[in-house]
C-alpha positions in Angstrom: 79.9 2.1 150.0 77.6 2.1 146.9 78.7 -0.1 144.0 79.4 1.5 140.7 76.9 0.1 138.1 78.1 -1.8 135.1 75.6 0.1 133.0 72.6 2.5 133.3 69.8 3.3 130.9 68.2 6.7 131.6 64.8 7.7 130.2 65.2 5.6 127.0 62.5 6.0 124.3 62.4 4.1 121.0 59.7 3.9 118.4 61.0 2.7 115.0 58.4 5.1 113.5 55.3 3.5 115.0 54.1 2.7 118.5 56.8 3.0 121.2 58.9 -0.1 121.7 60.0 1.5 125.0 59.1 4.8 126.6 60.9 6.5 129.5 62.8 3.3 130.3 65.4 3.4 133.0 67.3 0.5 134.5 70.5 -0.3 136.2 72.7 -3.4 135.8 75.0 -4.0 138.8 78.3 -5.9 139.0 77.6 -9.6 139.3 74.0 -9.3 138.1 72.6 -12.5 136.6 69.5 -11.4 134.7 66.9 -13.3 132.6 65.4 -11.0 129.9 62.0 -12.5 129.1 58.9 -11.5 127.1 56.8 -12.7 124.2 58.2 -13.1 120.7 58.3 -9.6 119.1 58.0 -7.8 122.5 61.4 -6.1 122.0 63.8 -8.3 124.0 66.5 -8.4 121.3 66.0 -4.7 120.6 66.5 -3.9 124.3 69.6 -6.0 124.3 71.0 -4.1 121.3 70.2 -0.8 123.0 72.2 -2.0 126.0 75.0 -3.1 123.7 75.1 0.3 122.0 74.1 -1.2 118.6 70.7 0.6 118.4 70.5 4.3 119.1 67.4 5.3 121.1 65.2 8.2 120.0 65.7 9.8 123.4 67.7 9.1 126.6 71.2 7.8 127.2 73.1 4.5 127.8 75.8 5.1 130.3 78.4 2.3 130.8 80.4 2.4 134.1 83.9 3.7 133.9 86.2 1.2 132.2 83.4 -1.4 131.8 83.6 -3.7 128.8 80.4 -4.9 127.2 80.2 -8.0 125.0 77.2 -8.9 122.9 76.5 -12.3 121.3 73.9 -11.8 118.6 71.6 -14.3 117.0 72.9 -13.8 113.4 76.7 -12.9 113.7 78.4 -11.3 110.7 81.7 -12.9 109.9 82.7 -11.1 106.7 86.4 -10.3 106.6 87.5 -13.5 108.5 88.9 -16.6 106.8 88.0 -19.1 109.6 85.7 -19.4 112.6 88.8 -19.4 114.8 90.0 -16.0 113.3 86.6 -14.5 114.1 86.5 -16.0 117.6 90.1 -14.8 118.4 89.6 -11.2 117.2 90.9 -8.8 119.7 92.8 -11.4 121.8 96.5 -11.5 122.4 98.4 -14.5 120.9 99.0 -15.7 124.4 95.2 -15.9 124.9 94.5 -18.2 121.9 94.1 -21.1 124.3 90.8 -19.5 125.5 89.3 -19.8 122.0 90.5 -23.4 121.8 89.0 -24.2 125.2 85.7 -22.6 124.3 85.8 -24.3 120.9 86.1 -27.7 122.7 83.3 -27.0 125.1 81.0 -25.6 122.5 82.0 -28.1 119.8 83.0 -26.0 116.9 86.1 -26.3 114.7 88.2 -23.1 114.7 89.8 -24.2 111.4 86.4 -24.3 109.6 86.3 -21.8 106.7 83.7 -19.1 107.3 82.1 -19.6 103.8 81.4 -23.3 104.5 80.2 -22.9 108.1 76.5 -23.5 109.0 74.4 -21.0 110.9 74.8 -23.0 114.0 78.6 -23.1 113.7 78.7 -19.3 113.2 76.6 -18.8 116.3 78.9 -21.1 118.3 81.9 -19.2 117.1 80.2 -15.9 118.2 79.6 -17.4 121.6 83.2 -18.7 121.9 84.4 -15.2 121.1 82.3 -13.7 123.9 83.3 -16.3 126.4 87.0 -16.0 125.5 86.9 -12.2 125.7 85.3 -12.4 129.2 83.8 -8.8 129.2 82.5 -7.3 132.4 79.0 -7.5 131.1 78.0 -10.3 128.8 74.8 -10.0 126.7 73.7 -13.4 125.4 70.8 -13.6 122.9 69.5 -17.2 122.7 72.9 -18.7 123.4 71.6 -22.3 123.7 70.1 -22.4 120.1 72.1 -24.9 118.0 73.9 -26.2 121.1 73.5 -29.8 122.1 72.9 -30.8 125.7 76.5 -31.4 126.5 77.5 -28.0 125.1 74.7 -26.3 127.1 75.9 -28.0 130.2 79.5 -26.7 129.5 78.2 -23.2 129.0 76.0 -23.4 132.1 78.9 -24.4 134.2 81.2 -21.7 132.8 78.5 -19.0 133.6 77.9 -20.4 137.1 81.6 -20.0 137.9 82.0 -16.6 136.2 82.1 -13.4 138.4 81.0 -11.3 135.4 77.5 -9.8 135.1 75.3 -11.1 132.3 71.9 -10.7 130.7 70.4 -13.8 129.0 67.5 -14.2 126.5 66.6 -17.8 126.2 63.7 -20.2 125.7 65.5 -22.9 127.7 63.7 -22.9 131.1 66.2 -25.2 132.8 69.1 -23.0 131.6 67.5 -19.8 133.0 66.4 -21.5 136.3 70.0 -22.7 136.9 71.7 -19.3 136.2 69.6 -16.2 136.9 69.0 -14.3 140.1 66.9 -11.4 138.7 64.4 -11.0 135.9 63.6 -8.2 133.4 60.2 -8.7 131.8 59.4 -6.8 128.6 55.6 -6.6 128.2 53.8 -4.1 125.8 56.6 -1.5 126.0 57.0 -1.7 129.8 60.1 -3.3 131.4 59.6 -4.6 134.9 62.3 -5.9 137.2 62.1 -8.5 139.9 65.0 -9.4 142.2 64.3 -13.1 141.7 65.5 -15.5 139.0 63.4 -17.1 136.3 62.2 -19.8 138.7 59.8 -17.2 140.1 58.8 -15.5 136.8 55.6 -17.3 135.8 54.1 -16.8 139.3 55.0 -13.1 139.2 53.7 -12.7 135.6 50.3 -14.4 136.5 50.0 -12.2 139.6 50.6 -9.0 137.6 48.0 -10.1 134.9 45.4 -11.0 137.6 45.8 -7.6 139.2 45.6 -5.9 135.7 42.4 -7.9 134.9 40.9 -6.9 138.3 41.6 -3.2 137.7 40.2 -3.4 134.1 37.1 -5.1 135.5 36.6 -2.3 138.1 37.1 0.4 135.4 34.5 -1.3 133.1 32.0 -1.3 136.0 32.7 2.3 136.8 32.2 3.3 133.1 28.9 1.4 132.9 27.7 3.1 136.1 28.6 6.6 134.9 27.2 6.0 131.4 23.9 4.9 133.0 23.8 8.1 135.1 24.5 10.2 132.0 21.6 8.7 130.0 19.2 8.8 132.9 20.3 12.3 134.0 19.4 13.8 130.6 15.7 13.1 131.2 15.8 13.7 134.9 17.4 17.2 134.8 17.4 20.1 132.5 21.1 20.7 133.0 23.7 18.0 133.0 26.5 17.8 135.5 29.2 18.7 133.0 32.0 17.7 135.5 30.7 14.1 135.6 30.3 14.0 131.8 33.9 15.0 131.4 34.9 12.4 134.0 33.1 9.8 132.0 35.0 10.9 128.9 38.2 10.6 130.9 37.4 7.1 132.0 36.6 6.1 128.4 39.9 7.6 127.3 41.7 5.7 130.0 40.1 2.4 128.9 41.0 3.1 125.2 44.6 3.8 126.2 45.0 0.4 127.9 47.1 -1.9 125.7 45.6 -5.3 125.3 47.7 -8.3 126.2 48.7 -10.4 123.2 47.0 -13.7 123.5 48.6 -17.1 122.9 48.6 -18.5 119.4 45.3 -20.4 118.6 47.2 -23.6 117.9 45.3 -26.8 117.6 46.2 -30.4 116.6 43.7 -32.7 114.9 44.8 -36.3 115.1 42.5 -37.3 112.3 41.8 -40.9 111.6 43.4 -43.4 113.9 46.5 -45.2 112.7 47.1 -48.9 113.2 48.1 -49.9 116.7 51.7 -50.6 115.5 53.0 -47.4 114.0 56.7 -48.3 113.2 58.7 -51.5 113.6 62.4 -51.3 113.1 64.5 -54.5 113.2 68.3 -54.6 113.3 68.8 -51.3 111.4 72.3 -49.9 110.9 73.7 -46.9 109.1 77.2 -45.7 108.3 78.6 -42.7 106.3 82.1 -43.7 105.1 84.1 -44.9 108.1 81.7 -43.4 110.6 79.1 -45.7 112.0 75.9 -43.8 113.0 73.8 -46.7 114.1 74.4 -50.4 114.5 71.7 -53.2 115.0 69.0 -51.1 116.5 65.4 -52.4 117.0 62.4 -50.4 118.1 58.6 -50.9 118.0 56.5 -47.7 118.1 52.9 -48.1 119.2 50.1 -45.7 118.6 50.2 -42.9 121.2 53.9 -43.3 122.1 55.9 -40.1 122.9 59.5 -40.9 122.0 62.4 -38.4 122.3 65.8 -38.8 120.6 68.7 -37.2 122.5 72.4 -36.9 122.2 75.2 -34.6 121.0 75.1 -32.8 117.7 76.3 -34.9 114.8 75.6 -38.4 116.3 72.8 -39.1 113.9 69.5 -38.2 115.7 67.9 -36.7 112.6 69.2 -39.6 110.5 67.6 -42.2 112.8 64.4 -40.1 112.7 64.4 -40.1 108.9 65.0 -43.9 108.8 62.1 -44.5 111.2 59.6 -42.5 109.1 60.9 -44.0 105.8 62.6 -40.9 104.4 66.0 -42.6 104.5 67.0 -46.2 103.9 69.1 -48.1 106.5 72.2 -49.9 105.2 70.9 -53.1 106.8 67.8 -54.2 108.7 64.3 -53.2 108.0 61.7 -50.6 108.8 58.0 -51.3 108.4 55.5 -48.5 108.7 52.0 -49.1 110.1 48.7 -48.6 108.3 46.7 -45.4 107.8 49.5 -43.1 108.8 49.2 -39.3 108.3 52.6 -37.7 108.8 53.3 -34.1 109.8 56.9 -33.0 110.0 58.5 -30.0 111.7 62.1 -29.9 110.5 64.9 -28.1 112.3 66.2 -26.4 109.2 62.7 -24.9 108.4 63.4 -26.2 104.9 59.6 -26.3 104.2 59.7 -22.4 104.2 60.9 -20.6 101.1 62.6 -17.4 102.5 61.6 -15.4 99.3 57.9 -16.4 99.5 55.4 -14.2 101.3 53.6 -15.6 104.4 50.4 -15.5 102.3 51.9 -17.6 99.4 53.6 -19.9 101.9 50.2 -21.0 103.1 48.1 -20.8 99.9 50.9 -22.4 97.8 50.9 -25.5 100.0 49.0 -28.2 98.0 47.6 -29.7 101.2 46.2 -26.3 102.2 45.0 -25.0 98.8 41.3 -24.3 98.4 40.3 -24.8 94.8 39.1 -21.6 93.2 39.8 -19.5 96.3 43.1 -17.6 96.2 42.5 -16.0 99.6 41.5 -19.1 101.6 43.3 -22.1 103.0 42.0 -25.4 104.2 42.4 -25.8 108.0 41.6 -29.2 109.4 38.9 -29.7 106.8 37.3 -26.3 106.8 38.2 -23.2 104.6 39.5 -20.1 106.4 40.7 -16.7 105.1 44.5 -16.8 105.0 44.8 -13.5 107.0 42.4 -14.8 109.6 44.4 -18.0 110.0 47.7 -16.0 110.2 46.2 -13.9 112.9 45.5 -17.1 114.9 49.2 -17.6 115.0 49.8 -13.9 116.1 50.8 -12.4 112.7 49.2 -9.1 111.9 47.7 -8.2 108.5 50.7 -6.2 107.4 52.9 -9.3 107.7 50.8 -11.4 105.3 52.5 -10.1 102.2 56.0 -9.8 103.8 58.7 -12.3 102.8 59.4 -15.2 105.1 63.1 -14.0 105.4 61.8 -10.9 107.3 60.5 -13.0 110.1 62.3 -13.7 113.4 63.3 -17.2 114.4 60.2 -17.5 116.6 57.9 -16.2 113.9 59.3 -18.8 111.4 58.7 -21.5 113.9 55.1 -20.3 114.4 54.5 -20.2 110.6 55.8 -23.7 110.2 53.5 -24.8 113.1 50.6 -23.1 111.2 51.3 -25.2 108.2 51.6 -28.6 109.9 48.6 -27.9 112.2 46.3 -27.1 109.3 45.9 -30.7 108.3 45.0 -33.8 110.3 47.9 -36.1 111.3 48.4 -39.1 113.5 52.2 -39.2 113.4 53.8 -35.9 114.5 57.6 -35.6 113.9 59.2 -32.7 115.6 62.9 -32.0 115.0 64.1 -29.2 117.3 60.7 -27.5 117.6 61.5 -25.4 120.6 64.2 -23.1 119.1 63.2 -19.4 119.3 59.7 -20.1 120.7 58.7 -18.0 123.8 57.6 -19.5 127.1 53.9 -19.1 126.5 54.0 -20.7 123.0 56.1 -23.6 124.4 53.5 -24.0 127.2 50.7 -24.3 124.7 52.6 -26.7 122.4 53.4 -28.9 125.4 49.7 -28.9 126.4 48.6 -29.8 122.8 51.1 -32.7 122.7 49.7 -33.9 126.0 46.2 -34.2 124.6 47.2 -35.3 121.0 45.7 -38.7 120.1 48.5 -39.5 117.7 52.1 -40.6 118.0 55.0 -38.2 118.6 58.6 -38.5 117.6 60.8 -35.7 119.0 64.4 -34.5 118.8 65.2 -31.7 121.2 68.0 -30.3 123.4 65.5 -28.5 125.7 65.7 -30.5 128.9 62.5 -29.0 130.4 60.5 -29.7 127.3 61.8 -33.3 127.1 60.7 -33.9 130.7 57.2 -32.5 130.0 56.6 -34.4 126.8 58.6 -37.6 126.5 57.5 -41.0 127.8 60.4 -42.8 126.3 63.9 -41.5 125.6 66.4 -42.9 123.0 69.9 -41.8 123.9 72.6 -41.8 121.1 76.2 -41.4 122.2 78.1 -41.2 118.9 79.5 -44.8 119.0 76.7 -46.3 116.9 74.7 -47.4 120.0 71.2 -46.1 120.7 69.8 -47.0 124.1 66.2 -46.9 125.1 65.1 -45.5 128.5 61.7 -45.0 130.1 60.6 -41.5 130.8 62.0 -38.0 129.9 65.4 -36.4 130.3 65.6 -36.5 134.1 64.5 -40.1 134.1 67.2 -40.9 131.6 69.9 -39.2 133.7 68.9 -41.0 136.8 68.8 -44.4 135.1 72.2 -43.8 133.4 73.7 -42.7 136.7 72.4 -45.9 138.5 73.8 -48.0 135.7 77.3 -46.5 136.3 77.3 -47.6 139.9 78.8 -51.1 140.4 76.2 -53.6 141.7 73.3 -51.2 141.1 70.7 -52.1 138.4 69.0 -49.1 136.8 65.3 -49.1 137.4 63.0 -46.6 135.5 60.8 -44.5 137.7 57.4 -46.1 138.0 54.7 -45.5 140.5 51.5 -47.6 140.4 48.4 -45.4 139.6 45.7 -44.6 142.2 47.4 -46.7 144.9 47.3 -50.0 143.0 49.9 -52.6 144.1 53.3 -52.2 142.3 54.3 -55.1 140.1 57.5 -55.4 138.1 57.1 -56.1 134.3 57.5 -59.8 133.6 58.9 -61.7 130.6 55.3 -62.1 129.2 55.5 -58.4 128.0 57.2 -57.3 124.8 60.0 -54.7 125.2 57.7 -51.9 124.2 54.9 -53.1 126.5 57.4 -53.1 129.4 58.3 -49.5 128.8 54.6 -48.6 128.3 53.7 -50.1 131.6 56.5 -48.2 133.3 55.5 -44.9 131.6 51.7 -45.2 132.3 51.7 -44.3 136.0 53.3 -40.8 135.3 50.8 -40.3 132.5 47.9 -41.2 134.8 49.3 -38.9 137.5 49.5 -36.0 134.9 45.9 -36.6 133.7 44.6 -36.7 137.3 46.4 -33.4 138.0 44.9 -31.8 134.9 41.4 -33.0 135.8 41.8 -31.5 139.2 42.7 -28.1 137.8 39.8 -28.2 135.3 37.3 -29.2 138.0 38.6 -26.3 140.2 38.2 -23.9 137.3 34.7 -25.0 136.5 33.7 -24.8 140.2 33.7 -21.0 139.8 30.0 -20.1 139.7 30.7 -16.9 137.7 32.8 -18.5 134.9 29.8 -19.4 132.7 28.3 -15.9 132.8 31.5 -13.9 132.6 33.5 -16.1 130.1 31.2 -18.6 128.4 33.9 -19.5 125.8 36.4 -20.4 128.5 33.7 -22.4 130.3 32.9 -24.4 127.1 36.5 -25.1 126.4 37.2 -26.2 129.9 34.1 -28.5 129.9 35.2 -30.1 126.6 38.8 -30.5 128.0 37.5 -32.1 131.2 35.4 -34.7 129.3 38.4 -35.5 127.0 40.8 -35.9 129.9 38.4 -38.2 131.9 38.2 -40.4 128.8 41.9 -40.5 128.4 42.3 -41.3 132.2 39.9 -44.2 131.9 41.7 -45.5 128.8 45.1 -45.2 130.5 43.9 -47.0 133.6 42.4 -49.8 131.5 45.6 -50.1 129.6 47.6 -50.2 132.8 45.4 -53.0 134.2 45.6 -55.0 131.0 49.4 -54.8 130.9 49.7 -55.5 134.6 47.6 -58.6 134.2 49.6 -59.7 131.2 52.9 -59.1 133.2 51.6 -61.2 136.1 50.5 -64.1 133.9 
């Protein structure tokens, strides 16, 4: 017996007055579907979700919910006007006997139902909207970036709730780990086309790359055919008095087909320049403490940050991660203890509140008005890593079009604001990069590029994030804060931290950070002759060496293609430069490992 769909979209078309966002789109969402909705920033994911929710009317076609089906939508910017408290908003539509559902969701998502709406932050409003959706338990849940502004504990609670739910849901999220854990189908929005695969997000990137490879192959065949037909047309004029008009028309059709193909949006042309080297010791914190009233944020914490370290701060919202970050970089004074900054530091800061961006300023003025980017006497140029560039050209490198240059920052999506802030901080050299929640709203491709840049960045990185996958990819050291004033240092990223903490909780078991000796060298435990930071560096180096060896292997495989130089010389040059850089980094990492290993053994 056929199942009755939760919802159907039939021949949907939507333009917003320009190029079609969707055209002749049809899809079906079945009971129990667990769908990842993915695509580049600006591709139309949120618009499609609003069409499904009935909040955006298509130009043509129909949205047909199943009989008696309830649809709930959690939007990115909820409107709470008319409600006194977050709890009033979250409980709207529930019976008094169901109020416990809001309280339960509030506890899991960490928001205070008694908080007045007018004093609530954007993150608290979003958590209230998510609690309202979870408490209402509609047949089809539409979740637009539900993990933004949630800490890792709240993400884990939400993940567990959705795993146990029998309801259908569609999720937009940048959180790979969240999508991998929950989804069993994928909707991919790409240049106005929505494709569906009956596999979860785990299989998305392989599927995407296969589609793009097939597309490139077809485009290559079409280009060759156009060249052959064009050559015939030119030679045929002199060889024959009369042209074969059918072939001429066929050539015109081929050219029209080529012109109609929509070019894929590239990745942002992001780059990081580490500039002059800092001193070897970047930050030294000794016995620092911090309290606000009766609440102790940090007590007697010490840390030495060496040049090149990749350190992540993790923990629930409100435990003081950003406060500790600000103390480490000298923006906030500890109550006791001392922080000494190293020499020759060039700081670049990505703040989670995007406070560096004035919402009423245009994108153009946001760049040209920055004193560090201003070019004297040139109102239309900005200084980018020591060289002047036209402001529109630089914005295009970060995937903004010319029409957006004079638009206000407030008109940008969350992902676009993040890209604009990245454009600002990447314009100038730095050797200490501080990233406070950088992954919110960024699409998968931009996250991939950012992670790759951080992997080759010669400076030091301090990072706060709730994105577990990103932490595993970037961090070599993790500082966990639990809200009791303690901050504990672990080697490795998020998964390494979880494993070590779990081992520490087992009686009689001593937690040992994951460490594999590079290139088959004999394993030796760190000895007392090493400093605390050197011990962690020795434990982290093997995974760094393994990563560099894997990257070198991929680059060597790419460069082994004999056609690469002739068909894509720019890609060939970039790959060659990257290969040289990674070989140098590998040699330096192996030397450092040997030095520390010898010191540990002495």
